[in-house]
N, C-alpha and C positions, 0 to 999 in steps of 0.2 A: 504493500500500499505505498502511497506517494504521500510525502509531506509539503509543506512549501518551498522546504529548504531542496528540495530534489528537483527544482525548475530555475532552469539559468533564466529562461524568459516567463512573467508575470505580466499581465494584461490588468489594468486597472479600469474599473467599471464600475457604475454606480446604477443601482435599480429604479427602472423608469417605472413611471406610473401604467405606462399601458403593458407591461411585463406581469403587473398582477392578476388573481385570478380572483372568483369569490371567495375562497378560501384566505385571501389577503396574503398570499404567498405565491412568489413567483411561480408563474403557470409552468408543469413540467417540459414541457415542448422547447421553453426559450432557452433551457441551458444548452442544448445543441447549436442556437443560435450565438451563445458567449463561447463557446466552443470556437465555432467557425471565426467568431471575430477576433480572438486570439491567434487562430492560425494567421491571418491577414497579416496579425501584429508581428510574430513570429517570421514571418518572410521579411519585414522590414529590419528586423533585427540581423536579418543576413544580409542586409543590405543589395538585396536581389528583387528589384520588380517584377511583379508574377509574370505577367507578358511576356516581357523581353527575356525573362530567363526560361520560361517554356519553349519559345522562341529557338531558343540558341540550342536546346538541347535535343529539339524536335522528337515531342511530346504534349504529354499531358497529365495532370493527377485527380484522377475520379475515384469518388470516395464507393467502398466498395461494402462497409458495415458500419456501424455507429453505434456504441453500445452505454449505458449509465446506469451508474449504481447512485440511490438517494439514501442520504444520511441526515440530513438536515433541512432546515426550508432558507430560503435568503426571502427577506421582505422589503418594501417598497424605502426605496432611500437606502437603502444601504450600501456602504462600499463594498465590493468585491474585487478579488484578484484572480484571474484566472491565468494557471498555469498549464502551457504546453511543452511538449519535449519531443523528441524523437525517440523513441525506446528500443525500435529494431526495422532494420532494413533487408528484407529478403531476395531475392532472384528479379520481380517485379513490383513486389509490395514494400508501403511502410507503413509502420504502424506506428502511431501517436498516441501517448500518455496525456491525458487532459486532468485538472481538478478544479472546482471553485472553493476560494476560500473568504473564509469572513475571518479578518485576525489569521491567525494559525488553524482555525476550526478549517475541518476540511466538510463541508455540505455534499458535494455531488464529486464522481471522479468517474472516469470512464475510457472508453479508446475511441480512435478514428484509425479506418484501415484504409488506404490509399492503394490503388493499382495505378502504376504508370504506363500510360498506352499511350499508340497510335489517336492523333485526335479526331482524325475524318470516321476510321473504323470502330474506334473504341476497342481495340483488341490489345491487349498487354503486349508489354516487351519489355527487356531486363533495364532497370534502373541503371543511367551512365555512371561511369566512375566518377564524375566530376560533380554530377548532384547527389554519388554519395558521400564523395569527401567533404561536401560542402556543410551538409546535417552534422557527419559525424566530427567535422570540425569545428563546428560552432557548438556541440554540446562537451567537446572537450577543452573548451575556454580557450578557443583563440580567437584572432583578432579577422573579423571579418571583411574589412578595409586595409590598405595601404595607402600612406599619404606621401604623395612627391611633393618636394621642396625646390622650386625653379623659379627660373625666370622664364619673361613672356616668350622667346624662343624657342621653348622649350614645352612649355606648356600652355601658350597660347591657345591654341585650337581647341582643346578640351574645354579650358575654363571658357572660350567664347560660347563653345556650343551650350551650356549650363546655364550661362546667362541669358543668350536667347532665348531659350525654352523656360527660363521665371522671369526675365525682366520683362522681353518684349511679349511675348505669347501669353504669358499670364496678367502683368501689370500694365501692358498697354505703350511702355516705354519705346518710343522711338529707334528702331532697331540700328542708327548711325551712333547712337548713345551709349549701347551696350559694352563699347570699349572705348578706353578716351587716352591721350598722350602720358599719363600718370601709370600706363600699364608699361611701358616701357622700359622705368627706372624703378617699378616694384619687385617684392618679390612675391612669390604665387605658392598655394598649395592647392592640388587636388587630390582628392580622396576617389580610387577606385576598389571597383570591388573584385571579385575571385574571377568574373568574367571579362576584367580588364576595363569592365564601363565606366567611364566618368560620372560620379556619384553626387559629388559636392565640392564647393572650389569657394575658394575667396583670394586676397591679397593684403601685403602689407607693402604703404608707401614708407620711402625714405624719413628719416627723421630729422625733423627742422627743429634744432636747439633742444634736441632731446625728446623732442615730441612726432611720434609716428601715428599712421589713423590704419584702422584694419576696416574693410569694405569690401565692396563687390561681394558678397556671398550669395551663394546659389545651394541649392540643394532641390534634386528632382524630388517630384510632386510625392508620388507615391512612397518616400522614403523618409519623408518627412518626420518627426518625434522619433527617428530611432538615434539618434544623438547625433546625427553626421557631421552638422554644423558646429558643434560645441568641439568635437574635434579638430577640426579646420581653424577655427579661434584657437584654441589650446594652442596648436603647432604654431601657430601665425607669432601668439605670444610668446613662445620658446625662442623664435629668432629674434622676438624684439629684445629681450633680455639678454640672449648671447651676444647682442651687439652693442649692448649700454644704453638702450632706449630708455630715459624715464616715465614716460607717459604715455599712453596710446589710449586715442580715440575712436568714435568710430560715431556716424550717421544711424539712427534707427529708426525705423518706421515705427508709429506708434502702438501698431498689432506684434510687431516683436519686440517691445522691452521685457517682457517676461525673460525670452530668450538671452537677453543683454547682461538681465539680472545676475542670471545663474551663471553666465560666465564671469561675473567679477564687476563687473561696469554700473557706475553709477550714474546717474542723469543731472544734464547739466543745462543749463539755460533755458530760454522759452521754447514752446511750440512752434514747430513754422510749417509752410506748404513748401513742398518741390516735387513738381511733374504731378501735381493735384492727390498728393498723399502726405499725411500729416506726418513731420522726423521728429526727431530731438537729439540733440548733441548727448552724446555719454562716454564718460575717461574712467580710465583705469590707470592707476597709479602701480608704478615697476620697483620704487624704491622704497 
């Protein structure tokens, strides 16, 4: 029987009104939805956008069997954690163990059995060695991305592709503004997953009077919330420390302020508009 500490990945959830039945407890069928939601989070933790990954390994995963065992009930507005772990990998099947916890108390547990198959015919095929290694590596505690530092000549193509996906396509920034003159002198970081796909990036400008700036952060939308942005910022801050910068600033979207607070930055100055979006300056002292 798996306990909370047995799961590397835990998805935080809160019981919604619509999930409670006439007995004033979570309707039993919703726990499968909780498991499925946690599986999506598990893929984010792998730094693997699901559709792109399945296309790369030339297959897809189909649920063959789902089992649930109920031990206690969750109620409206309670905070839950849903653990997911890859427990076994066969020739063409993968078994995931799942459990719902309220604090350390296990409420529900079960298994999800997937078959790796041809998406057109839905006939089973062997689990690719690459896919197998990603799951086993994650469960062994390995890092799922590598961080590359370099100049624009080395990392510009990958960084620009991410910026265009985030700033141009999502935020409506003019395409010509995705890159600027500061890129040539900046230090860049790109996070790549185990497919070699660039999934997050950012830059650090040269210091002026000991003050540099972190910016142009971009993370692929399906992978946000997996901590990739924090890893990029931490790498850039380490670069700033190594060269002796005394302070680092950033221009933060108001909606992203919680991210910058978690990274250790503090708000500074008034809120202002830039490109139709509210921003505020944030600062972090390195001395």
